[in-house]
KEBADO-993954 format. One record per atom (N, C-alpha, C, O, CB): residue in one letter; x, y, z. Coordinates in steps of 0.05 Angstrom, whole numbers, plus 5000, padded with zeros to 4 digits. Atoms other than C-alpha are relative to their C-alpha. Glycine has a CB too. Example, Ala and Ser with C-alpha at 12.3 -4.5 7.8 and 13.67 -1.06 7.14 Angstrom:
BEGIN
a501849765000 a524649105156 a501850245000 a503950245013 a498050015025 s498449764999 s527349795143 s498550225014 s499550445018 s500950094971 
END
This chain:
BEGIN
x502949975005 x534548845258 x499550254983 x500550464989 x498550015027 x500749775017 x531849285203 x498150195014 x496650115031 x498849904973 x501849804989 x528249925220 x498050084979 x498450044955 x501650245011 x502049905019 x522050235189 x500850274991 x501950435006 x497250015014 x499549735011 x522850825143 x497550094985 x496049924974 x502550004982 x502349895015 x517751285112 x500950124974 x502750284972 x498550225017 x499549915027 x517851405037 x497750184991 x495450145000 x500449774981 x502049815010 x514051965001 x500050004970 x502049944957 x500650295011 x500149975029 x511652074931 x497650184993 x495550175007 x499849734985 x502249845010 x507252564893 x498149814986 x498949624973 x500950234981 x501950175015 x500852254867 x500050094971 x500950314964 x497150035012 x499949945028 x499952224792 x497849854985 x497049634993 x502749944988 x501850145018 x495152054737 x501649844981 x503849934972 x498150204985 x498650175019 x497251494692 x498149814986 x495749804992 x502249845014 x501550205015 x494950944645 x499949755017 x501949665028 x501249954972 x500350244983 x492150344682 x499449774982 x497449774968 x497850045021 x500350245016 x492949674648 x500049765019 x502149645024 x502249974978 x500250214980 x490349144697 x499349734986 x497549724970 x497850075021 x500650265012 x490648404678 x497549875011 x496349694998 x502449825005 x502550094987 x484848264725 x498450255007 x499550465011 x500549825025 x501549774992 x479048724742 x500650085029 x500949915047 x496949954997 x499649894973 x480249174802 x497350075012 x495450144997 x501950245000 x502449914986 x474949324854 x500950155025 x503250115034 x498049775007 x499349854975 x474749784914 x500149805023 x498549615024 x498050225006 x499850154975 x476849484980 x497850105018 x497350345019 x502850025013 x502149914982 x471349495032 x500549895028 x502249725032 x497249924990 x499750104972 x470649395107 x499149715003 x499749595023 x498450185019 x500850284999 x467548715091 x502249814992 x501849574993 x497649964982 x497850175010 x474248465065 x502049925022 x504249825015 x501550144978 x498150054978 x477548375134 x501249725000 x503749705001 x498750045025 x498950274999 x478247615134 x501749944976 x504049844978 x497749795002 x498550065025 x480447565061 x502550164999 x504650064990 x498250064976 x497649845000 x485248145069 x502149895020 x504449875013 x499350305007 x498250114980 x488247845132 x501349744990 x503749704993 x498549945025 x498950245011 x489147175097 x502150064979 x504249944978 x497849824988 x498149925021 x492447515037 x502650105012 x504850025005 x498750214982 x497749894988 x497147915081 x501749795014 x504249805012 x499250225020 x498550214986 x499047305122 x501449824979 x503849764983 x498149845018 x498950185020 x500146865061 x502350144984 x504250014976 x497849914980 x497949855015 x504247415027 x502350085018 x504250205009 x498750264988 x497949934981 x508447495090 x500550305001 x502750395004 x502649854994 x499849714999 x506948235091 x500750085029 x499449995048 x497350144991 x499249924973 x510448565150 x498050195013 x496850364999 x502750135000 x501749814985 x506348915204 x501750135021 x503450015033 x497649845013 x498549864979 x509149445250 x499649875027 x497449795034 x499250305002 x500050124973 x510949165319 x499249715001 x498649605022 x498150165018 x500750295002 x509448455295 x502149874982 x501649844958 x497149954990 x498050115017 x515848125271 x499149754984 x499849734960 x502449925016 x501150245014 x512347465253 x497149975008 x496549805026 x501749745005 x502850014992 x504847575258 x498749734994 x499249614973 x498550234988 x501650235005 x500246985265 x497750074981 x497250304976 x498949885027 x502349965017 x494346895218 x497850165015 x496750355004 x498849744989 x502049864984 x489647115274 x500750295004 x499050465002 x499749855027 x499149734996 x493747735289 x499850164974 x499150404975 x502950015011 x500249865026 x493947915215 x497150064993 x496550274982 x501349834978 x502849955006 x486447835207 x498950225019 x497550405010 x498349745005 x500849794981 x485448265270 x501050274989 x499550474990 x501149955028 x498849755010 x490148795240 x498450094975 x497850334973 x502949954992 x501549935024 x486248775173 x497350125007 x496650334996 x499649754982 x502649894991 x479548885208 x500450285012 x498950465006 x498749825020 x499549744988 x482549455249 x500650214979 x499750434981 x502349975021 x499349815021 x485449785188 x497650084983 x497250314977 x502249884981 x502449945017 x479049725147 x497950165016 x496350305004 x498849744990 x502049864983 x474949995206 x501050275010 x499550415024 x499249835023 x499049734994 x479350615214 x501850035024 x502350255032 x497750165004 x498349984976 x483850445273 x502750134993 x504150235011 x500549735012 x497449895009 x489950685232 x499750244982 x501550324968 x501749794986 x500749785017 x486551265198 x497549934984 x496849704981 x502350074981 x502550055015 x480251355156 x500749864974 x502349964958 x498650274994 x499650155025 x480050835100 x499150174976 x496850264976 x498549735001 x500849865025 x480151185033 x499249774981 x500749684964 x502450174988 x500950235014 x475850645002 x499950044969 x500149854954 x497249925009 x499949955029 x475650984933 x502950014990 x503350044966 x498550264993 x497250005008 x483250964933 x501449735008 x503849705004 x501550235013 x499050264991 x484150254962 x498849794982 x496349784978 x499349955030 x501050195021 x483649674913 x500749725007 x502649665022 x501150084973 x499550294998 x483348924910 x499849884972 x498349974955 x498149865020 x500350175024 x484448424854 x499049735011 x500349615029 x502749974984 x501350234989 x479947834866 x499849784978 x499249844955 x497250065011 x500550235018 x479747134835 x497949835014 x496949905036 x502649844995 x502050184987 x474846574849 x500949895026 x499349825043 x499349784981 x498950114975 x479446324904 x500650205021 x501750135042 x502549844994 x499649804979 x479846984941 x501650234989 x501950274965 x501549885023 x498549765008 x484047614940 x502849924990 x504249765002 x500350195024 x497350055012 x490147584895 x501950225008 x504350185011 x499849994969 x498449784991 x492548274916 x498350225010 x495950235005 x501750104977 x501549774989 x490548904953 x501950225007 x504350185014 x498449915025 x498549774990 x492849604970 x498050155018 x495850215010 x501050194976 x501749874979 x490149945033 x501150295004 x503450325011 x500049845027 x499249724997 x490350715034 x498250135020 x495850105020 x499850144972 x501549864979 x488351135094 x500950295001 x502950374991 x500449865027 x499349724994 x488251865115 x500250035030 x498349985044 x497950204988 x499649944972 x491252035182 x500550305003 x502550404994 x502549835012 x499949714999 x489952765198 x500250114972 x498350074956 x502450115018 x499849895028 x492553115135 x501949834983 x502549914961 x501050295001 x498150175014 x497152545114 x498649764988 x497149625002 x502349915019 x501050245013 x495352005064 x502249795000 x504449854993 x499050074970 x498050224998 x498751335075 x499049754987 x496749684988 x500649955030 x500550285009 x499150665041 x500749835024 x503149815032 x501749934974 x499550184977 x498350185099 x501249734992 x503049625004 x497549955017 x499150265010 x499349555059 x499749984970 x497950094958 x498549775013 x500250095028 x500749314988 x501049725000 x503349675006 x501750194981 x499250284999 x500748564983 x498849854976 x496649914967 x499049875026 x500950185022 x500148044928 x500749725009 x502849675020 x501450084973 x499650284993 x499447294938 x502749914989 x503549984967 x497749824990 x497350085007 x506346964935 x500249884972 x502149934958 x501149805020 x499950125027 x504646564872 x499950204978 x500550144955 x497849804998 x500449805020 x503247214836 x501950245003 x501750444988 x497150105000 x498149784996 x508847664862 x501950024976 x502549824963 x501549965026 x498249945021 x513447984812 x498849954972 x500349894953 x502649855003 x501450045026 x508247904756 x498450254992 x496450234978 x498249755001 x501249745006 x506348644751 x497450065014 x496150265008 x499550024971 x502449944985 x500548614800 x500550235020 x498850405024 x499049755015 x499349794981 x504149054851 x499950284986 x498650464997 x502749965012 x500249745013 x505149624801 x497250084991 x496550324991 x501850014976 x502849945008 x497949574777 x498450105024 x497050305021 x498649754988 x501449914976 x495249644848 x501050275008 x499450455015 x500449805023 x498949744992 x499950224863 x499150214980 x498350434989 x503149985000 x500949805020 x498150574797 x497150075004 x496350305002 x500449894972 x502849954996 x490750494812 x499650195024 x498050385023 x498449745005 x500249834976 x491650804881 x501150284994 x499850485002 x501649885024 x498949745007 x496051374855 x498250164982 x497850404986 x502849974987 x502049875018 x490951524800 x497750115017 x496950345014 x499049804979 x502449924984 x485151534850 x500750235019 x499150415022 x499049755015 x499249794981 x489051964899 x500350274984 x499550484994 x502649935014 x499749765016 x490852464844 x497350114992 x496850354992 x501749944975 x502749915008 x483552484820 x498650135024 x497050315020 x498449774988 x501349894976 x481352614892 x501650245011 x500950355032 x499949785022 x498449764993 x486553184895 x501749975025 x502250165039 x498150235003 x498050044979 x491152874947 x502750024986 x503349864969 x499649725015 x497649955015 x497953134925 x502349815006 x504149774990 x501050285005 x497850174992 x502452654963 x499149765016 x497049775029 x502150165016 x500750234984 x502451964994 x502649905013 x504849935002 x498849784981 x497750124986 x507051615044 x499649705003 x497349605002 x500350145028 x500150284994 x508750895058 x502349945020 x504550045016 x500149824975 x497950094981 x512550585117 x500849724992 x499149544989 x499050015030 x498950265008 x517050005097 x502449945017 x503650115029 x500850014970 x497550084987 x522549605129 x502350074982 x502350014958 x499949695007 x497649925015 x529249885107 x501249754988 x501449545000 x502150145018 x498650215015 x532749445055 x498249754995 x499349544988 x502449915016 x501850225006 x526549005046 x499350004970 x499850204956 x497550015017 x500950005028 x523648794979 x497950214995 x497850334973 x498849724993 x502049785003 x517949284991 x501450274998 x500650444982 x498050005024 x498549745002 x522949855003 x501150034972 x501050244960 x502250015021 x498949995027 x526349674937 x497850054979 x498250204960 x501549744994 x502249965019 x519649634901 x499150294999 x498950414978 x497649815007 x501149734999 x517150304925 x502150214990 x501350404976 x499250075029 x498049815010 x523750664911 x500349974969 x500750174955 x502749955013 x499950045029 x523850354841 x497650144986 x497750214963 x500049704993 x502449875011 x516850654831 x500150305003 x498350444994 x497549895014 x499749714998 x519351354849 x499750115028 x499950355032 x498050134983 x500249904972 x518351394925 x502850075010 x504749945002 x498649795018 x497449924989 x523851744963 x499750045030 x497650085041 x501050274987 x499949944971 x525951825036 x499450305003 x499950464985 x502749935012 x500749724995 x523452475067 x502450194996 x502250404985 x498950035028 x497649835003 x530652745069 x500650044971 x501450264963 x502449865015 x499549985028 x531452594995 x498150194986 x498850344968 x499949734987 x502049825011 x524952954979 x500850295006 x500750474989 x497249945011 x499249734992 x527353565019 x502550094984 x502750324976 x500550015030 x497549935015 x534253544985 x499450074971 x500550264961 x502049775002 x500749965028 x531153504916 x498650274997 x499150424978 x498149784989 x501449745002 x526554104929 x501850235006 x501550444994 x497550005019 x498149794994 x532254504959 x501850054976 x502350284968 x501649935025 x498249975023 x536854364900 x498650124976 x499950254959 x501349734993 x501449885022 x531454564851 x499750305003 x499250444983 x497249874998 x500449714995 x531055254883 x502750145002 x502750395005 x498450045025 x497449874998 x538555384884 x500850144974 x502950264972 x502249795006 
END
């Protein structure tokens, strides 16, 4: 069984080239976000195979602040006429900023929607002066590979890099 690991990355400003218009995620998106997460088979902590109902409940809880204060100006959705195509949920827990979820509908995965959502969040976080963001992913999962390809590192790797820079 894979375990969860936390990855870290500095926020950054960048060029945003979105194929669809982005909008802020809001607390009113609970049902649509839950459906998207379930359809995208997005993993949830402590829920190996969550039901649609459990995923919708999780989405409402996340949007209402049960996992940290929703940073709605840093959380984005891509919407089509048929619903949410993708979303990124960013929260603040004490002094830590976390990406709770990044999901794209299965039919649109690996078509550059994930990097667009991540770039939008990293841009917004940098503009809001949040220097770093974390994400918890299942080790060796496609999400873990995606985030590491985007520049996220394990906490130990971040510490090793900063130590070696000062040697």
